[in-house]
C-alpha positions, 0 to 999 in steps of 0.5 A: 737599237738606235739605228733600227729606230732611225730606219723606222722613223724615216720609213714612217715619214715617207709613208705619211708624206712628211718628208723633210725634203718636200719642196726643197730647191734641189728637186728641180734642175734644168733650164728656164727661159724668161722673155720680158719687157725692158720698161721703166724698171730696167734690167738690173732688178730682174738680173739680180732676182735671177742670180738669187734664184740660181743660188737656190736651184740647179737651174740655168736661166736665160733672161731676155728683156727688150723694149720691143719684146712683143715683136720678138715673141710673136714669131717665136710663139708662132714657130712653137718656140715659146719661152717658159715665162713671159713678163708683159702686162695686159694692155701693153701697147703692142697687144701681144699679151691680150692676144695670148689671153684671147686665144687662151694660149696661156697655162692655168696656174691655180696650183701656184697658190698652194706652193711654198715661196722658195726659202720661206715658210709661207704659201704664195696665196698668203704672201700676196696682198688681198685682192691682187689675185682676184682681178680680171687681169689675172683671172681672165676667164669664166672659170675664175682660175689663175692664169697670170700673176700680178707684179709691180703694183702702182696706185693710179690717181689724180696727180696735182701740185701740192705746193699750189694747193698749200699756197691757195689753201685749197682742199682736195675735192672729196666729191664731184660737186666739190671737184667742179666747184674747185674748177670754177674757182681755178677758172677765175685764175686762168687754171683748168681743172683737168687734163690727161696725157692721152685717152689711154689713161682713162682706163684707170681713171674711168675704172675708179670713176665707175666704182665710185658711181656704181659700186664694186658689185655693179662694176664687176658686172660691167667688166663681164660685159653684162649688157643690163648693167651697162644700160643701167642709169647709174652707169650712164652717170659716169659718162655724164661726169666725164662730159661735164669734166670735158668743159673743165679740161685744158684747151690744149689737151686733145691736140697734145694727147698723143705719143709726141705731146703727152708730156706737154699735158703732164707739164700743164700741172707742173706749170699751174696751168691745170690742177689734175692729171690722171697717171701712175707713180712713174710720172714724177720720175718720167718728168724728172728725166725729161727735165720738165720745167715747173712752177716755184714750190712745185711738189707732186701729190696724188689724190683719189677719184672723188666720191659721187656724194658726201661720205661715199667711197673714193677710189684709186685704181691699182695698175699691175704688170703680169707674168705668165706661162705660155702654152708650149712652155717646156719647163713648166715646173721650173717656171712655177718655181720662179713665179713663186720666188718672185714673191719672196722677200729677197726678190722684193728687195732686189726689185725695189733697191736694184731696179732703175726705179723702185718696183714694189711687189704686192706682198705682205711687208713690201711697204717696209722697203719704202724709206720714211719721207720718200715720195713713194711713201706718199703715193702708196699711202693713198690706200692707208689714207682712206681711198679704196683700191680697184682693178682695171680691165675686162674679162677675156672675150673672143675678138669681135671684128670691128669692135674693140671695146677699149677703143670705143670706151676710151679713145672716144673721150677726145671727141667728147672733149673737143665737142665733136661727139655728145655724151649720149652718142658716146654712151650709145656706141659703148652699149652697141659694142657691149651688145656685140660681145654678148 
């Protein structure tokens, strides 16, 4: 009788779809190829995560991480030999991922959100921190669906010398009026208010500035190439603020704003020659590795971009790196399982504790990995201390020959700072370029 009841129970579970084996790791097997960038986080974290993934699944993973991964991937994709997963951020210098997005050569992974994180009892959509799955970086098309997954988030803001501010009893500016007032005070002591490594860092800085000036709804229209939104006087206000900031920018900035001299601009803050430099959380480690000299009492601090008026919102852009499944991938189910596993507590622990420098996953509970008193606690608490997060990047559009909006919007800043171009001319060029995308 007991045997008969057991058989009937199993049959009922199958009929109702309540199999206890659903989503079990052993349902997948085979191979998985992952090609990615060997960047500042190194290889060790990825290798440790792959090892843990292979313990769950009967899947053999080939992991290829190289500093020039874009150059390696391009001929493979052209030869129809795409890997199953690519780890390379939107906006990377070689433009490979941007090209893949523009050519719609990546797969829709909206169904990933309802997958269960392997080894856990939570869906991906509930594990990832709010907002990270909503940006143009991961939902680049007008269909609004997910094509890339966000990883290793870093707050971007204005780095400064905490030691100097404490010694001078200076407060971090909450508004742009306070920012320029501080610039006048610092100028009397021979210190510039601002510098920047290269104009490429204006993507995060200008995104925060736009959010502060026009608000998030208007900002989203801007990132969707809405011409009327770009022509709005509120939008031009952000350009005018950069124009005024140019007057407070260190005189050597433009000459050093290149791949050879950018660290010299960053060092200006370390030596109390400039107060603020826009950057990400990798900056302290980068400059420590370079053994850059600094003033007595120097210590890094991170501030959001000021509000447009008293009581207004201050913003800190959030930079993420992305992983995606290219069109032509041969092991799509295995790739999705790995994407889900990347959001597990196990993977988060390996990325933070095993990587060459701590990589923080945008998941619930990731803050618990950061030791109390650690510099990363200071940086990642920028949002807990009142700053609002904003994403960076335009929606994907077909290439317009002769017009690359990022170059026109950001690279032109050098010309504005050194006086070769007016703010009005810069703004008009951006409006013309946006018009070409409509």
